[in-house]
DSSP file (Angstrom, degrees, kcal/mol; ACC not computed):
  #  RESIDUE AA STRUCTURE BP1 BP2  ACC     N-H-->O    O-->H-N    N-H-->O    O-->H-N    TCO  KAPPA ALPHA  PHI   PSI    X-CA   Y-CA   Z-CA
    1    1 A M              0   0    0      0, 0.0     2,-0.5     0, 0.0     0, 0.0   0.000 360.0 360.0 360.0 131.0   17.8  -75.0   86.1
    2    2 A H        -     0   0    0      0, 0.0     2,-0.3     0, 0.0     0, 0.0  -0.858 360.0-145.9-104.1 124.2   16.5  -73.8   82.7
    3    3 A A        -     0   0    0     -2,-0.5     2,-0.3     1,-0.1     0, 0.0  -0.587  24.1-107.2 -90.1 143.3   19.0  -71.8   80.6
    4    4 A H        +     0   0    0     -2,-0.3     2,-0.3     2,-0.0    -1,-0.1  -0.585  44.9 179.4 -66.9 127.3   17.8  -68.9   78.3
    5    5 A T    >   -     0   0    0     -2,-0.3     3,-1.3     4,-0.0    -1,-0.0  -0.815  44.3-107.8-126.8 171.2   17.9  -69.9   74.6
    6    6 A S  T 3  S+     0   0    0     -2,-0.3     4,-0.1     1,-0.3    -2,-0.0   0.597 109.2  78.3 -75.7  -8.9   17.0  -68.1   71.5
    7    7 A A  T 3  S+     0   0    0      1,-0.2    -1,-0.3     2,-0.1    -3,-0.0   0.782  85.9  66.0 -66.7 -21.1   13.9  -70.3   71.2
    8    8 A H  S <  S-     0   0    0     -3,-1.3    -1,-0.2     3,-0.0    -3,-0.0  -0.779  88.3-147.5 -96.8 100.6   12.3  -68.2   73.8
    9    9 A P        -     0   0    0      0, 0.0     3,-0.1     0, 0.0    -2,-0.1  -0.182  28.6 -89.0 -67.4 164.1   11.9  -64.7   72.1
   10   10 A R        -     0   0    0      1,-0.1    -4,-0.0    -4,-0.1     0, 0.0  -0.380  53.7 -96.5 -70.4 149.0   12.1  -61.5   74.1
   11   11 A P    >   -     0   0    0      0, 0.0     3,-1.8     0, 0.0    -1,-0.1  -0.302  29.4-118.1 -68.0 154.9    8.8  -60.4   75.6
   12   12 A D  T 3  S+     0   0    0      1,-0.3    -2,-0.1    -3,-0.1     0, 0.0   0.787 109.6  64.2 -66.3 -24.2    6.9  -57.8   73.5
   13   13 A F  T 3  S+     0   0    0      2,-0.1     2,-0.5    42,-0.0    -1,-0.3   0.595  84.5  86.4 -74.6 -12.4    7.0  -55.2   76.3
   14   14 A I  S <  S-     0   0    0     -3,-1.8     2,-0.1    41,-0.0    40,-0.1  -0.784  75.7-138.6 -93.0 123.6   10.9  -55.0   76.2
   15   15 A A        -     0   0    0     -2,-0.5     2,-0.3    38,-0.2    39,-0.1  -0.396  18.6-170.2 -78.5 153.4   12.1  -52.5   73.6
   16   16 A N    >   -     0   0    0     -2,-0.1     3,-1.6     4,-0.0    37,-0.2  -0.927  40.5 -95.3-137.3 173.8   15.1  -53.0   71.2
   17   17 A A  T 3  S+     0   0    0     -2,-0.3    -2,-0.0     1,-0.3    22,-0.0   0.505 117.4  59.0 -73.0  -0.8   16.9  -50.7   68.9
   18   18 A Q  T 3  S+     0   0    0      2,-0.1    -1,-0.3    20,-0.0     2,-0.1   0.723  87.0  90.5 -90.2 -24.0   14.9  -51.6   65.8
   19   19 A Q    <   -     0   0    0     -3,-1.6    34,-0.4    19,-0.1     2,-0.2  -0.463  63.7-163.9 -75.8 143.2   11.6  -50.6   67.3
   20   20 A T        -     0   0    0     -2,-0.1     2,-0.3    32,-0.1    18,-0.2  -0.659  10.6-163.0-116.4 176.2   10.7  -46.9   66.7
   21   21 A F  E     -A   37   0A   0     16,-1.6    16,-2.5    -2,-0.2     2,-0.2  -0.982  30.9 -96.6-155.6 154.9    8.3  -44.4   68.1
   22   22 A G  E     -Ab  36  93A   0     70,-2.2    72,-3.3    -2,-0.3     2,-0.4  -0.501  39.4-170.5 -75.4 137.4    6.8  -41.1   67.0
   23   23 A L  E     -Ab  35  94A   0     12,-3.3    12,-2.3    -2,-0.2     2,-0.4  -0.994  10.3-177.6-134.5 137.0    8.5  -38.0   68.3
   24   24 A T  E     -Ab  34  95A   0     70,-2.2    72,-3.2    -2,-0.4     2,-0.6  -0.996   6.5-169.1-130.6 123.3    7.5  -34.4   68.1
   25   25 A V  E     -Ab  33  96A   0      8,-2.9     7,-3.3    -2,-0.4     8,-1.3  -0.960  17.2-179.1-118.9 118.0    9.5  -31.5   69.5
   26   26 A V  E     +Ab  31  97A   0     70,-3.0    72,-2.8    -2,-0.6     5,-0.2  -0.916   7.1 179.9-122.3 139.5    7.5  -28.2   69.5
   27   27 A S  E >   -A   30   0A   0      3,-2.9     3,-1.5    -2,-0.4    72,-0.2  -0.659  52.1 -86.7-121.9-174.1    8.5  -24.7   70.7
   28   28 A L  T 3  S+     0   0    0     71,-1.3    72,-0.1    70,-0.3     3,-0.1   0.803 128.9  53.0 -67.1 -23.5    6.6  -21.4   70.7
   29   29 A T  T 3  S-     0   0    0      1,-0.3    -1,-0.3    70,-0.2     2,-0.3   0.435 121.2 -94.3 -91.9   7.6    7.8  -20.9   67.1
   30   30 A G  E <   -A   27   0A   0     -3,-1.5    -3,-2.9     2,-0.0     2,-0.4  -0.732  68.2 -11.8 127.2-176.2    6.5  -24.1   65.9
   31   31 A A  E     +A   26   0A   0     -2,-0.3    -5,-0.2    -5,-0.2     3,-0.1  -0.567  45.9 178.8 -66.5 120.0    7.5  -27.8   65.2
   32   32 A Q  E     +     0   0A   0     -7,-3.3     2,-0.3    -2,-0.4    -6,-0.2   0.640  69.7   6.0 -98.6 -13.4   11.3  -28.2   65.4
   33   33 A W  E     +A   25   0A   0     -8,-1.3    -8,-2.9     2,-0.0     2,-0.4  -0.839  61.8 170.6-166.2 132.3   11.4  -31.9   64.8
   34   34 A E  E     +A   24   0A   0     -2,-0.3     2,-0.3   -10,-0.2   -10,-0.2  -0.981  34.5  75.2-145.4 127.9    8.9  -34.5   63.9
   35   35 A G  E    S-A   23   0A   0    -12,-2.3   -12,-3.3    -2,-0.4     2,-0.4  -0.986  75.0 -43.1 164.9-166.4    9.4  -38.0   62.8
   36   36 A R  E     -A   22   0A   0     -2,-0.3    36,-2.1   -14,-0.2     2,-0.3  -0.812  50.2-175.2-100.6 134.3   10.2  -41.5   63.9
   37   37 A A  E     -AC  21  71A   0    -16,-2.5   -16,-1.6    -2,-0.4     3,-0.1  -0.868  32.2-152.3-125.7 159.9   13.1  -42.3   66.4
   38   38 A R  E    S-     0   0A   0     32,-3.1    15,-0.5     1,-0.4     2,-0.3   0.717  87.5  -9.4 -90.9 -37.7   14.9  -45.2   67.9
   39   39 A E  E     - C   0  70A   0     31,-1.3    31,-2.9    13,-0.1     2,-0.4  -0.996  55.8-153.6-159.3 156.5   15.7  -43.3   71.0
   40   40 A V  E     -DC  51  69A   0     11,-2.1    11,-2.5    -2,-0.3     2,-0.5  -0.998   8.4-153.4-137.5 132.8   15.7  -39.9   72.5
   41   41 A S  E     -DC  50  68A   0     27,-2.4    27,-1.9    -2,-0.4     9,-0.2  -0.924  20.6-170.4-108.1 125.7   18.0  -38.6   75.2
   42   42 A L  E     -D   49   0A   0      7,-3.4     7,-2.0    -2,-0.5     2,-1.3  -0.899  28.5-125.3-126.2 147.3   16.5  -35.7   77.3
   43   43 A P  E     -D   48   0A   0      0, 0.0    20,-2.8     0, 0.0     5,-0.2  -0.703  39.5-169.3 -87.0  86.6   17.8  -33.3   80.0
   44   44 A G  E >   -DE  47  62A   0     -2,-1.3     3,-1.1     3,-0.8    18,-0.2  -0.228  36.4-108.6 -70.2 167.2   15.4  -33.9   82.9
   45   45 A E  T 3  S+     0   0    0     16,-1.2     3,-0.1     1,-0.2    -1,-0.1   0.850 122.6  39.5 -66.4 -28.2   15.2  -31.8   86.0
   46   46 A R  T 3  S-     0   0    0      1,-0.4    -1,-0.2    15,-0.2     2,-0.2   0.277 133.3 -60.2-101.6  11.5   16.9  -34.6   88.0
   47   47 A G  E <  S-D   44   0A   0     -3,-1.1    -3,-0.8     2,-0.0    -1,-0.4  -0.539  72.0 -46.7 132.0 167.4   19.3  -35.6   85.3
   48   48 A R  E     +D   43   0A   0     -5,-0.2     2,-0.3    -2,-0.2    -7,-0.0  -0.307  55.1 178.1 -66.2 142.2   19.5  -36.9   81.8
   49   49 A F  E     -D   42   0A   0     -7,-2.0    -7,-3.4    -2,-0.0     2,-0.3  -0.987  18.4-133.9-145.9 157.7   17.3  -39.8   80.8
   50   50 A G  E     -D   41   0A   0     -2,-0.3     2,-0.4    -9,-0.2    -9,-0.2  -0.836   8.9-158.3-117.7 154.2   16.6  -41.8   77.7
   51   51 A V  E     +D   40   0A   0    -11,-2.5   -11,-2.1    -2,-0.3     2,-0.2  -0.986  12.5 173.2-129.2 127.9   13.3  -43.0   76.0
   52   52 A M    >   -     0   0    0     -2,-0.4     3,-1.2   -13,-0.2   -13,-0.1  -0.749  48.5 -61.7-124.7-177.3   12.9  -45.9   73.6
   53   53 A A  T 3  S+     0   0    0    -15,-0.5    39,-0.2   -34,-0.4   -38,-0.2  -0.235 120.2  23.4 -65.9 149.6    9.7  -47.4   72.1
   54   54 A R  T 3  S+     0   0    0     37,-2.9    -1,-0.2     1,-0.2    38,-0.1   0.636  83.7 164.6  68.8  18.5    7.2  -48.9   74.5
   55   55 A H    <   -     0   0    0     -3,-1.2    -1,-0.2    36,-0.4     3,-0.1  -0.343  49.0 -94.1 -62.4 142.5    8.5  -46.8   77.4
   56   56 A T        -     0   0    0      1,-0.1    -1,-0.1    34,-0.1    33,-0.1  -0.314  52.8 -98.9 -53.3 136.4    6.1  -46.6   80.5
   57   57 A P        +     0   0    0      0, 0.0     2,-0.3     0, 0.0    33,-0.2  -0.301  60.2 149.7 -62.2 146.1    3.9  -43.5   80.2
   58   58 A M  E     - F   0  89A   0     31,-2.0    31,-3.4    -3,-0.1     2,-0.3  -0.973  39.6-135.9-168.1 166.7    5.1  -40.4   82.2
   59   59 A L  E     + F   0  88A   0     -2,-0.3     2,-0.3    29,-0.2    29,-0.2  -0.957  30.3 172.1-125.8 141.4    5.2  -36.7   82.3
   60   60 A S  E     - F   0  87A   0     27,-1.8    27,-2.4    -2,-0.3     2,-0.2  -0.997  30.4-119.8-149.6 150.0    8.4  -34.9   83.3
   61   61 A T  E     - F   0  86A   0     -2,-0.3   -16,-1.2    25,-0.2     2,-0.3  -0.615  29.2-141.7 -85.1 155.9    9.9  -31.3   83.4
   62   62 A L  E     -EF  44  85A   0     23,-2.8    23,-1.2   -18,-0.2   -18,-0.2  -0.883   7.5-151.8-108.4 144.9   12.9  -30.5   81.3
   63   63 A R        -     0   0    0    -20,-2.8    21,-0.3    -2,-0.3     2,-0.2  -0.580  44.5 -68.5 -99.9 177.9   15.9  -28.4   82.3
   64   64 A E  S    S+     0   0    0     19,-0.4     2,-0.3    -2,-0.2    19,-0.2  -0.430  86.7  88.5 -61.2 129.5   18.1  -26.4   79.9
   65   65 A G  E    S- G   0  82A   0     17,-2.4    17,-2.7    -2,-0.2     2,-0.4  -0.998  73.3 -51.7 166.6-171.9   20.1  -28.6   77.8
   66   66 A M  E     - G   0  81A   0     -2,-0.3     2,-0.6    15,-0.2    15,-0.3  -0.759  34.3-150.4 -98.3 135.4   20.5  -30.7   74.5
   67   67 A I  E     - G   0  80A   0     13,-3.9    13,-2.2    -2,-0.4     2,-0.5  -0.933  12.2-152.0 -98.6 128.1   18.0  -33.2   73.3
   68   68 A L  E     -CG  41  79A   0    -27,-1.9   -27,-2.4    -2,-0.6     2,-0.5  -0.907   8.6-166.3 -98.0 119.6   19.6  -36.1   71.3
   69   69 A I  E     -CG  40  78A   0      9,-3.3     9,-2.8    -2,-0.5   -29,-0.2  -0.880   7.4-159.2-110.1 128.5   17.4  -37.6   68.8
   70   70 A Y  E     -C   39   0A   0    -31,-2.9   -32,-3.1    -2,-0.5   -31,-1.3  -0.888  24.9-141.8-107.6 104.2   18.5  -41.0   67.2
   71   71 A P  E >   -C   37   0A   0      0, 0.0     3,-1.7     0, 0.0   -34,-0.3  -0.138  17.9-114.3 -66.0 162.0   16.5  -41.2   64.0
   72   72 A E  T 3  S+     0   0    0    -36,-2.1   -35,-0.1     1,-0.3    -2,-0.0   0.735 110.3  72.1 -63.2 -20.4   15.0  -44.4   62.7
   73   73 A T  T 3  S-     0   0    0    -37,-0.3    -1,-0.3     1,-0.1   -36,-0.1   0.545 109.5-117.0 -79.3  -5.8   17.3  -44.1   59.7
   74   74 A G    <   +     0   0    0     -3,-1.7    -2,-0.1     1,-0.2    -1,-0.1   0.456  65.7 144.2  90.0  -5.7   20.3  -44.9   61.7
   75   75 A E        -     0   0    0      1,-0.1    -1,-0.2    -5,-0.0     3,-0.1  -0.220  62.3 -77.7 -63.1 162.6   22.0  -41.5   61.1
   76   76 A P        -     0   0    0      0, 0.0    -1,-0.1     0, 0.0    -3,-0.1  -0.138  69.0 -73.4 -59.5 161.6   24.0  -39.8   63.9
   77   77 A P        -     0   0    0      0, 0.0     2,-0.4     0, 0.0    -7,-0.2  -0.197  43.6-134.9 -57.2 143.9   22.0  -38.2   66.7
   78   78 A F  E     -G   69   0A   0     -9,-2.8    -9,-3.3    -3,-0.1     2,-0.5  -0.833  22.2-142.4 -93.9 137.1   20.3  -34.9   65.8
   79   79 A Q  E     +G   68   0A   0     -2,-0.4    25,-1.5   -11,-0.2     2,-0.4  -0.919  20.5 179.8-118.0 132.1   20.8  -32.3   68.5
   80   80 A L  E     -GH  67 103A   0    -13,-2.2   -13,-3.9    -2,-0.5     2,-0.4  -0.989  20.1-141.8-120.7 129.3   18.2  -29.7   69.6
   81   81 A Y  E     -GH  66 102A   0     21,-3.0    21,-2.2    -2,-0.4     2,-0.4  -0.797  20.8-170.6 -87.5 136.6   18.9  -27.1   72.4
   82   82 A V  E     -GH  65 101A   0    -17,-2.7   -17,-2.4    -2,-0.4    19,-0.2  -0.942  26.1-147.6-123.6 149.2   15.9  -26.5   74.7
   83   83 A S  S    S-     0   0    0     17,-2.0   -19,-0.4     1,-0.5     2,-0.2   0.562  71.3 -75.0 -88.8  -9.3   15.6  -23.7   77.4
   84   84 A G  S    S+     0   0    0     16,-0.4    15,-1.1   -21,-0.3    -1,-0.5  -0.668  72.2 137.7 133.6 173.8   13.5  -26.2   79.5
   85   85 A G  E     -FI  62  98A   0    -23,-1.2   -23,-2.8    -2,-0.2     2,-0.3  -0.989  47.5 -58.1 155.4-144.1    9.9  -27.3   79.2
   86   86 A F  E     -FI  61  97A   0     11,-2.7    11,-2.6    -2,-0.3     2,-0.4  -0.931  28.7-156.8-138.5 156.8    8.0  -30.5   79.5
   87   87 A V  E     -FI  60  96A   0    -27,-2.4   -27,-1.8    -2,-0.3     2,-0.5  -0.988   2.3-161.4-139.9 130.4    7.8  -34.0   77.9
   88   88 A E  E     -FI  59  95A   0      7,-2.7     7,-2.8    -2,-0.4     2,-0.5  -0.957  13.0-161.3-112.4 129.0    5.0  -36.5   77.8
   89   89 A V  E     +FI  58  94A   0    -31,-3.4   -31,-2.0    -2,-0.5     5,-0.2  -0.915  14.4 170.0-111.8 127.7    6.1  -40.1   77.1
   90   90 A Q  E >   - I   0  93A   0      3,-2.4     3,-0.8    -2,-0.5   -35,-0.3  -0.900  49.5-101.2-129.7 163.3    3.6  -42.7   75.8
   91   91 A P  T 3  S+     0   0    0      0, 0.0   -37,-2.9     0, 0.0   -36,-0.4   0.849 120.3  24.6 -54.7 -36.6    4.5  -46.3   74.5
   92   92 A T  T 3  S+     0   0    0      1,-0.2   -70,-2.2   -39,-0.2     2,-0.3   0.440 125.9  33.7-110.3   4.2    4.2  -45.2   70.9
   93   93 A H  E <   -bI  22  90A   0     -3,-0.8    -3,-2.4   -72,-0.2     2,-0.4  -0.974  54.0-158.1-160.6 138.7    4.8  -41.4   70.9
   94   94 A V  E     -bI  23  89A   0    -72,-3.3   -70,-2.2    -2,-0.3     2,-0.5  -0.986  10.8-165.0-120.1 127.3    6.9  -38.8   72.8
   95   95 A A  E     -bI  24  88A   0     -7,-2.8    -7,-2.7    -2,-0.4     2,-0.5  -0.937   0.5-166.7-112.2 121.5    5.9  -35.1   72.8
   96   96 A V  E     -bI  25  87A   0    -72,-3.2   -70,-3.0    -2,-0.5     2,-0.5  -0.939   0.6-167.0-105.7 126.8    8.3  -32.4   73.9
   97   97 A L  E     +bI  26  86A   0    -11,-2.6   -11,-2.7    -2,-0.5     2,-0.4  -0.953  16.2 172.1-110.9 116.3    7.0  -28.9   74.7
   98   98 A A  E     - I   0  85A   0    -72,-2.8   -70,-0.3    -2,-0.5   -13,-0.2  -0.945  38.3-142.5-126.6 142.9    9.7  -26.2   75.0
   99   99 A D  S    S+     0   0    0    -15,-1.1   -71,-1.3    -2,-0.4     2,-0.4   0.934  99.8  15.5 -63.0 -45.9    9.6  -22.4   75.3
  100  100 A L        +     0   0    0    -16,-0.4   -17,-2.0   -73,-0.2     2,-0.4  -0.996  69.2 172.9-135.1 127.3   12.7  -22.3   73.2
  101  101 A A  E     -H   82   0A   0     -2,-0.4     2,-0.4   -19,-0.2   -19,-0.2  -0.994  10.0-175.6-136.5 125.0   14.0  -25.1   71.0
  102  102 A L  E     -H   81   0A   0    -21,-2.2   -21,-3.0    -2,-0.4     5,-0.1  -0.984  25.5-123.1-126.2 130.6   17.0  -24.5   68.6
  103  103 A R  E >   -H   80   0A   0     -2,-0.4     3,-2.0   -23,-0.2     4,-0.3  -0.314  36.7-109.2 -56.6 152.1   18.6  -26.6   66.1
  104  104 A S  G >  S+     0   0    0    -25,-1.5     3,-0.9     1,-0.3     4,-0.3   0.802 118.9  55.4 -61.9 -27.6   22.3  -27.0   66.7
  105  105 A E  G 3  S+     0   0    0      1,-0.2    -1,-0.3     2,-0.1     4,-0.3   0.621 105.9  53.7 -76.8  -9.2   23.2  -24.9   63.6
  106  106 A D  G <> S+     0   0    0     -3,-2.0     4,-2.2     1,-0.1    -1,-0.2   0.363  82.8  92.8-103.1   6.2   21.0  -22.0   65.0
  107  107 A Q  H <> S+     0   0    0     -3,-0.9     4,-3.1    -4,-0.3     5,-0.2   0.931  82.7  50.6 -68.0 -43.2   22.7  -21.8   68.5
  108  108 A D  H  > S+     0   0    0     -4,-0.3     4,-2.0     2,-0.2    -1,-0.2   0.910 111.1  49.4 -60.5 -42.8   25.3  -19.2   67.6
  109  109 A R  H  > S+     0   0    0     -4,-0.3     4,-1.9     2,-0.2    -1,-0.2   0.922 111.7  50.8 -56.2 -46.4   22.5  -16.9   66.2
  110  110 A A  H  X S+     0   0    0     -4,-2.2     4,-2.9     1,-0.2    -2,-0.2   0.929 106.8  51.5 -61.7 -46.3   20.6  -17.5   69.3
  111  111 A K  H  X S+     0   0    0     -4,-3.1     4,-2.6     1,-0.2    -1,-0.2   0.904 112.7  47.5 -59.7 -39.6   23.5  -16.6   71.6
  112  112 A A  H  X S+     0   0    0     -4,-2.0     4,-1.7    -5,-0.2    -1,-0.2   0.872 110.3  51.5 -72.9 -32.1   24.0  -13.4   69.7
  113  113 A E  H  X S+     0   0    0     -4,-1.9     4,-2.7    -3,-0.2     5,-0.3   0.925 111.7  47.7 -68.4 -46.0   20.2  -12.6   69.8
  114  114 A V  H  X S+     0   0    0     -4,-2.9     4,-2.6     1,-0.2    -2,-0.2   0.930 112.2  49.1 -64.7 -37.7   20.3  -13.1   73.7
  115  115 A A  H  X S+     0   0    0     -4,-2.6     4,-1.7    -5,-0.2    -1,-0.2   0.847 112.2  48.4 -67.8 -29.3   23.4  -10.9   74.1
  116  116 A K  H  X S+     0   0    0     -4,-1.7     4,-1.7     2,-0.2    -1,-0.2   0.897 113.3  46.5 -74.7 -38.4   21.9   -8.1   72.0
  117  117 A T  H  X S+     0   0    0     -4,-2.7     4,-1.0     1,-0.2    -2,-0.2   0.952 114.8  48.4 -67.7 -44.2   18.5   -8.1   73.9
  118  118 A A  H  < S+     0   0    0     -4,-2.6     6,-0.4    -5,-0.3     3,-0.3   0.880 110.4  50.2 -65.6 -33.2   20.5   -8.2   77.2
  119  119 A A  H  < S+     0   0    0     -4,-1.7    -1,-0.2     1,-0.2    -2,-0.2   0.863 112.5  48.4 -68.0 -35.5   22.8   -5.3   76.2
  120  120 A N  H  < S+     0   0    0     -4,-1.7    -1,-0.2    -5,-0.1    -2,-0.2   0.584  90.1 109.9 -84.7  -9.5   19.7   -3.2   75.2
  121  121 A S  S >X S-     0   0    0     -4,-1.0     4,-0.7    -3,-0.3     3,-0.6  -0.298  77.9-122.7 -69.1 149.8   17.8   -3.9   78.4
  122  122 A P  H >> S+     0   0    0      0, 0.0     4,-0.8     0, 0.0     3,-0.6   0.824 112.6  62.2 -55.9 -35.5   17.2   -1.2   81.0
  123  123 A M  H >> S+     0   0    0      1,-0.2     3,-1.3     2,-0.2     4,-0.8   0.893  91.5  65.4 -63.4 -39.9   19.0   -3.5   83.5
  124  124 A A  H <4 S+     0   0    0     -3,-0.6     3,-0.4    -6,-0.4    -1,-0.2   0.836 103.3  47.4 -56.4 -32.6   22.3   -3.4   81.5
  125  125 A T  H << S+     0   0    0     -4,-0.7    -1,-0.3    -3,-0.6    -2,-0.2   0.711 107.0  56.2 -83.1 -16.0   22.6    0.4   82.3
  126  126 A S  H << S+     0   0    0     -3,-1.3    -1,-0.2    -4,-0.8     2,-0.2   0.515  85.0 101.6 -89.2  -6.3   21.9    0.0   86.0
  127  127 A L  S  < S-     0   0    0     -4,-0.8     2,-0.1    -3,-0.4    -3,-0.0  -0.524  70.6-131.5 -76.5 144.0   24.7   -2.5   86.6
  128  128 A T     >  -     0   0    0     -2,-0.2     4,-2.9     1,-0.1     5,-0.2  -0.418  34.2-101.0 -78.9 169.8   27.9   -1.2   88.2
  129  129 A D  H  > S+     0   0    0      1,-0.2     4,-1.9     2,-0.2     5,-0.1   0.858 124.1  48.3 -62.9 -34.1   31.2   -2.2   86.4
  130  130 A A  H  > S+     0   0    0      2,-0.2     4,-2.2     1,-0.2    -1,-0.2   0.909 111.9  47.5 -70.9 -40.4   31.8   -5.0   88.9
  131  131 A A  H  > S+     0   0    0      1,-0.2     4,-2.7     2,-0.2    -2,-0.2   0.906 114.5  47.9 -68.7 -37.4   28.3   -6.3   88.7
  132  132 A Y  H  X S+     0   0    0     -4,-2.9     4,-3.1     1,-0.2    -1,-0.2   0.926 110.7  51.2 -65.8 -37.0   28.5   -6.2   84.9
  133  133 A A  H  X S+     0   0    0     -4,-1.9     4,-2.5     1,-0.2    -2,-0.2   0.900 112.9  45.7 -68.9 -38.6   31.9   -7.9   84.9
  134  134 A Q  H  X S+     0   0    0     -4,-2.2     4,-2.7     2,-0.2     5,-0.2   0.932 114.5  47.3 -70.7 -46.1   30.6  -10.7   87.2
  135  135 A T  H  X S+     0   0    0     -4,-2.7     4,-2.5     1,-0.2    -2,-0.2   0.937 111.8  51.5 -62.7 -44.9   27.3  -11.2   85.1
  136  136 A H  H  X S+     0   0    0     -4,-3.1     4,-2.4     2,-0.2    -2,-0.2   0.922 110.2  48.4 -61.7 -45.7   29.4  -11.3   81.8
  137  137 A A  H  X S+     0   0    0     -4,-2.5     4,-3.1     2,-0.2    -1,-0.2   0.942 111.1  50.5 -55.5 -45.5   31.7  -14.0   83.3
  138  138 A E  H  X S+     0   0    0     -4,-2.7     4,-2.6     1,-0.2    -2,-0.2   0.918 111.6  48.3 -57.5 -43.6   28.8  -16.1   84.4
  139  139 A L  H  X S+     0   0    0     -4,-2.5     4,-2.4    -5,-0.2    -1,-0.2   0.940 112.5  47.5 -57.0 -47.6   27.3  -15.8   80.9
  140  140 A M  H  X>S+     0   0    0     -4,-2.4     5,-3.3     1,-0.2     4,-0.5   0.926 112.5  49.6 -64.1 -44.0   30.5  -16.7   79.2
  141  141 A H  H ><5S+     0   0    0     -4,-3.1     3,-0.6     3,-0.2    -1,-0.2   0.877 110.4  51.4 -58.0 -38.9   30.9  -19.7   81.6
  142  142 A H  H 3<5S+     0   0    0     -4,-2.6    -2,-0.2     1,-0.3    -1,-0.2   0.895 112.6  44.9 -66.8 -37.6   27.3  -20.7   80.9
  143  143 A F  H 3<5S-     0   0    0     -4,-2.4    -1,-0.3    -5,-0.2    -2,-0.2   0.453 115.6-116.5 -84.8  -4.5   27.9  -20.6   77.1
  144  144 A G  T <<5S+     0   0    0     -3,-0.6     2,-0.4    -4,-0.5    -3,-0.2   0.841  71.9 129.9  69.1  36.4   31.2  -22.4   77.5
  145  145 A E      < -     0   0    0     -5,-3.3    -1,-0.3    -6,-0.2    -2,-0.1  -0.934  56.4-125.4-117.7 145.2   33.3  -19.5   76.2
  146  146 A S        -     0   0    0     -2,-0.4    -9,-0.0    -3,-0.1    -5,-0.0  -0.676  37.5-100.4 -85.0 139.0   36.4  -18.0   77.8
  147  147 A P        -     0   0    0      0, 0.0     2,-0.4     0, 0.0    -1,-0.1  -0.344  40.4-151.5 -55.4 136.7   36.3  -14.3   78.5
  148  148 A R        -     0   0    0     -3,-0.0     2,-0.2    -2,-0.0    -3,-0.0  -0.864  16.2-111.3-110.0 149.1   38.2  -12.3   75.8
  149  149 A A        -     0   0    0     -2,-0.4     0, 0.0     1,-0.1     0, 0.0  -0.519  37.9-112.7 -73.8 143.2   40.0   -9.0   76.1
  150  150 A K              0   0    0     -2,-0.2    -1,-0.1     1,-0.1     0, 0.0  -0.494 360.0 360.0 -72.4 145.5   38.4   -6.2   74.2
  151  151 A P              0   0    0      0, 0.0    -1,-0.1     0, 0.0    -2,-0.0   0.503 360.0 360.0 -70.8 360.0   40.4   -4.9   71.2
């Protein structure tokens, strides 16, 4: 029986945390992140998945959620919210195409814009009080906020 020793290096096709790949995240408003990463964690349609250098090529759809980017510099993960989209994975590069992608510091502003647009829409005036309350509660739950009483 042959024991594994350090004399036998890891095969080239197995990624490690020191290897990096090119990563581009693009939305309708332009590039949101571009650079080298050690790993990226994505909200796939069938659940969250991670990608490292030398990943098998694939295409996948993304659901709404956070992308966690682990930069090559070793800094803490960088977070981007995406409304959904697509990801193309190649061994040396990952490309994310999203309708909407926001840096974590822009999320509060984005929530306010969505609320303002919804309030001014024709549908807002056609809702009954009960339907409005239900929709409002669902939105608050979606954004992780508890409903507050009006002053």
